[in-house]
C-alpha positions in Angstrom: -3.7 -14.5 13.5 -3.6 -15.3 9.3 -2.5 -18.6 8.9 1.2 -19.2 8.4 1.8 -19.8 4.3 4.4 -21.9 3.1 7.0 -20.4 0.6 5.2 -23.2 -1.6 1.6 -21.8 -1.3 3.3 -17.9 -1.1 4.8 -19.0 -5.5 1.7 -20.5 -6.1 0.0 -17.4 -5.1 1.8 -15.3 -7.0 2.1 -17.6 -10.1 -2.1 -17.7 -10.2 -1.6 -13.7 -9.9 0.6 -13.0 -12.8 -1.1 -16.1 -15.3 -5.1 -15.3 -14.8 -4.6 -11.8 -16.6 -2.8 -10.4 -19.3 0.5 -8.7 -18.7 0.7 -6.3 -16.4 1.3 -2.9 -16.9 4.6 -2.5 -15.8 6.1 0.1 -18.7 5.4 3.9 -18.8 3.7 3.9 -21.7 -0.3 3.9 -21.3 -2.5 1.6 -23.7 -5.5 3.5 -23.7 -5.6 6.5 -26.2 -9.5 8.2 -24.7 -7.4 8.7 -21.4 -4.7 11.1 -21.9 -3.9 12.8 -18.6 -0.1 12.3 -17.3 2.2 14.3 -15.1 5.1 13.5 -16.0 8.2 14.8 -13.0 11.3 13.8 -13.5 12.8 10.5 -15.3 11.4 7.6 -13.5 8.5 9.5 -12.5 5.2 10.4 -13.1 1.8 10.4 -12.6 -1.3 8.6 -14.8 -5.1 7.8 -15.3 -5.8 4.5 -14.9 -6.0 2.9 -18.1 -7.9 -0.3 -19.5 -5.5 -2.0 -19.3 -4.0 -1.6 -16.2 -8.3 -1.3 -14.7 -8.3 -5.0 -16.3 -4.7 -6.0 -14.1 -6.6 -3.9 -10.6 -9.6 -6.1 -11.5 -8.2 -9.6 -12.6 -5.6 -9.1 -9.1 -8.5 -8.4 -7.1 -7.5 -4.8 -6.1 -10.3 -3.4 -7.9 -13.2 -5.9 -7.2 -16.3 -6.4 -8.7 -18.0 -4.2 -5.7 -16.2 -1.4 -5.7 -17.5 1.8 -5.3 -14.2 4.4 -6.1 -14.4 5.1 -9.8 -11.4 5.0 -11.7 -11.7 8.9 -12.2 -10.5 9.4 -8.7 -7.5 7.0 -8.8 -4.3 7.5 -10.3 -1.4 5.2 -11.0 2.3 6.6 -10.2 5.2 5.3 -11.6 8.4 6.1 -8.8 12.1 5.3 -8.8 13.2 3.5 -5.3 16.4 1.7 -3.9 16.8 -0.6 -1.8 19.2 -1.2 1.6 22.1 -2.0 -1.0 21.7 0.8 -3.3 19.6 -0.7 -5.9 17.3 1.4 -8.2 14.0 0.0 -8.8 11.6 0.9 -10.9 8.2 1.4 -8.4 4.4 1.3 -9.0 1.4 2.4 -6.8 -2.0 3.5 -7.5 -3.2 6.2 -4.9 -6.3 8.0 -5.1 -5.9 11.5 -7.1 -6.2 13.4 -3.7 -3.2 12.1 -2.4 -1.2 11.4 -5.9 1.2 14.1 -5.9 2.4 14.7 -2.5 2.6 10.8 -2.7 5.2 11.3 -5.3 7.2 14.2 -3.7 7.6 12.0 -0.9 9.0 9.2 -3.3 11.1 11.6 -4.8 12.6 13.2 -1.6 12.8 9.1 -0.2 15.3 8.0 -3.4 17.0 11.7 -3.3 18.3 10.8 -0.1 18.9 7.3 -0.7 16.3 5.9 1.3 15.7 2.1 1.6 12.3 1.0 0.2 12.8 -2.4 -0.8 9.5 -3.5 -3.1 6.6 -1.3 -4.2 4.6 -3.3 -7.2 0.6 -3.6 -7.2 -0.7 -5.6 -4.4 -2.7 -7.3 -8.4 0.8 -9.4 -8.1 -0.8 -10.7 -5.1 -3.7 -12.0 -6.4 -4.3 -8.5 -3.0 -4.0 -10.8 0.1 -2.7 -8.7 2.4 -0.9 -11.4 4.6 1.9 -12.0 1.2 2.5 -9.2 0.2 3.9 -8.4 3.8 5.4 -11.3 4.4 7.4 -9.7 1.0 7.8 -6.7 2.4 5.7 -5.0 -0.6 4.7 -1.1 -0.1 1.3 -0.4 -1.6 -1.7 1.8 -1.4 -4.8 1.4 -2.8 -7.0 -2.2 -2.4 -10.3 -1.3 -2.0 -12.5 -3.1 1.1 -15.3 -2.2 3.7 -14.0 -2.0 7.0 -15.5 -5.7 9.0 -19.0 -5.8 9.4 -19.6 -2.6 7.7 -20.2 -1.0 4.8 -17.9 1.8 5.3 -14.9 2.2 2.9 -11.3 1.5 4.7 -8.7 4.0 3.6 -6.4 1.7 1.9 -10.1 0.9 -0.1 -9.9 4.8 -0.9 -6.6 4.4 -1.6 -5.5 7.2 1.1 -3.7 5.3 3.1 0.2 3.7 2.2 1.9 1.2 3.9 6.0 1.3 3.7 8.3 -2.0 4.0 5.4 -3.9 5.6 7.4 -6.8 7.0 9.8 -4.8 9.0 6.7 -2.6 10.2 4.3 -5.3 11.2 0.4 -4.5 12.6 0.1 -5.6 16.4 -3.0 -5.1 18.7 -4.4 -6.9 21.4 -7.4 -8.7 20.9 -10.1 -9.1 24.2 -12.3 -11.9 23.7 -15.5 -12.2 25.0 -14.7 -15.2 26.9 -11.7 -12.5 29.0 -9.1 -14.3 27.0 -6.7 -12.5 24.9 -5.1 -13.0 22.1 -2.2 -11.6 19.7 -2.3 -9.8 16.5 0.6 -9.8 14.2 0.1 -9.4 10.8 2.3 -10.0 8.8 3.3 -12.7 11.1 6.2 -13.4 10.2 6.9 -9.5 11.3 6.8 -10.7 15.4 10.8 -10.2 15.4 10.4 -6.8 14.7 7.9 -5.8 17.2 10.7 -5.1 19.4 11.2 -0.7 18.4 14.4 -0.3 20.8 15.9 -3.0 18.2 18.4 -1.3 15.0 17.2 -3.2 12.1 17.1 -2.2 8.8 13.5 -0.7 6.6 12.0 0.6 10.0 10.5 3.5 10.4 10.5 5.5 13.7 10.1 9.2 14.6 13.3 9.9 13.5 13.3 8.6 10.5 12.7 10.5 7.2 10.1 8.8 6.2 7.9 9.4 9.0 8.9 13.0 9.0 7.9 13.6 5.5 4.5 11.6 5.7 3.6 13.8 8.2 4.5 17.1 7.4 1.8 16.2 4.3 -1.1 15.9 7.0 -0.7 12.6 7.4 -1.1 10.6 10.5 0.6 7.7 11.7 0.1 4.6 12.7 2.7 4.5 14.7 1.4 6.4 17.5 -2.2 4.7 17.5 -2.3 3.5 21.1 -5.2 0.7 21.1 -2.6 -0.6 18.3 -0.1 -0.3 16.0 0.5 -0.1 12.4 4.4 0.6 11.9 3.7 0.4 8.4 0.6 2.9 8.0 0.2 6.1 6.7 -3.6 7.6 6.5 -5.2 10.6 5.6 -7.0 11.9 8.9 -10.4 10.8 8.9 -11.7 14.4 8.6 -11.1 14.7 4.9 -11.8 10.4 4.5 -15.1 10.5 5.7 -16.3 13.1 3.4 -15.6 10.6 -0.3 -16.5 7.8 1.4 -20.1 9.2 2.3 -20.2 10.6 -1.4 -18.9 7.3 -2.9 -21.4 5.3 -0.3 -24.4 7.6 -0.8 
């Protein structure tokens, strides 16, 4: 279980993440004239290539790490609208692999039209790519380059082929057996323990009756809530038979 961070520590990390680089690219205006691909759908929704300014932000914010082997040309920057549980509309942003960009944008369009609540959607770079802090803030996101622990295999978030939604209220949970036979409970974020009981009703919960679940499944994603060895209620990912082709290509 990750060490609990104080509210002050969270504020400090956020402040560092936002001040260490130039102002983050959150508007719909791309500053890179060399990148021309841009797909507009309706007001508030678009798919863009990764501009120089955005790449700088991702490098500084640590999602596009120095060891990243996924080319920027294979990533896309999504701008979408979403509503929180109180019905307030927000401009959201997400970086995903180009393979899923249009499907994910279409999902968010349908969720927005249905007033489906998503509290927050900013790039993990706003949190210096710290998963625990980001999940505690209930942030929804996708791309964050990393290898699977103790391997040279790219994780599905590292490929931009997995999406996490409303992370605080849909935590990751696993019972780990140690070498000495003792067991340890892993909950991520640590503050999500109150939301492990999925029989309870609460805002932002994902289950099989949920529109978000249905839309991702329709597009061929798998849900971490269906896993038997662990549960990851926030998590939707492409099947391994698809993602492995890309990871093997990048890892060569």
